[in-house]
C-alpha positions as CSV (number, residue, x, y, z in Angstrom):
1,M,4.4,-6.2,-9.1
2,R,2.0,-3.3,-8.9
3,L,4.6,-1.5,-6.8
4,I,7.2,-1.9,-9.5
5,D,4.8,-0.8,-12.3
6,N,4.3,2.5,-10.3
7,A,7.7,3.1,-9.2
8,F,9.0,5.7,-11.6
9,N,12.7,5.7,-10.3
10,Y,12.9,1.8,-10.0
11,N,15.5,1.7,-12.8
12,I,17.7,4.3,-10.7
13,H,17.7,2.4,-7.5
14,G,17.8,-1.1,-8.9
15,V,18.5,-4.0,-6.5
16,R,18.9,-1.8,-3.5
17,G,15.6,-0.1,-4.1
18,F,14.0,-3.4,-4.8
19,M,15.3,-4.9,-1.4
20,S,14.1,-1.8,0.6
21,M,10.6,-1.9,-1.0
22,T,10.5,-5.7,-0.3
23,S,11.4,-5.2,3.3
24,M,8.8,-2.3,3.7
25,V,5.9,-4.3,2.2
26,S,6.7,-7.6,3.9
27,N,5.9,-5.9,7.2
28,M,2.6,-4.3,6.3
29,T,-1.1,-5.1,5.4
30,A,-2.2,-4.0,2.0
31,F,-5.5,-3.6,0.6
32,T,-7.0,-2.9,-3.0
33,A,-10.3,-0.9,-3.3
34,T,-12.5,-0.7,-6.2
35,Y,-15.1,1.9,-6.0
36,E,-17.5,4.3,-7.7
37,S,-17.9,6.8,-4.9
38,L,-15.0,8.7,-3.2
39,D,-17.1,9.0,-0.2
40,E,-17.7,5.2,0.1
41,V,-14.0,4.5,-0.2
42,I,-13.1,7.1,2.4
43,T,-15.6,5.4,4.8
44,L,-13.9,2.1,4.1
45,I,-10.5,3.4,4.7
46,D,-11.7,5.0,7.9
47,Q,-13.3,1.6,9.1
48,I,-10.0,-0.2,8.2
49,T,-7.7,2.3,10.1
50,I,-10.0,2.3,13.2
51,N,-10.0,-1.5,13.3
52,S,-6.3,-1.7,12.9
53,K,-5.8,0.8,15.9
54,D,-8.0,-1.6,17.9
55,V,-5.8,-4.5,17.1
56,A,-2.4,-2.8,17.7
């Protein structure tokens, strides 16, 4: 639901856009980050992407 809330052109693309978005997000891993320091979240994202490269 967060994606729809942030999709400014959702009403233009309608069902086709929804199906495309559903297809895209069902094949990915998603994270939510709550942070007080940009440096902390950048470090976290770096760690996640380095670890995902090891798995792939």
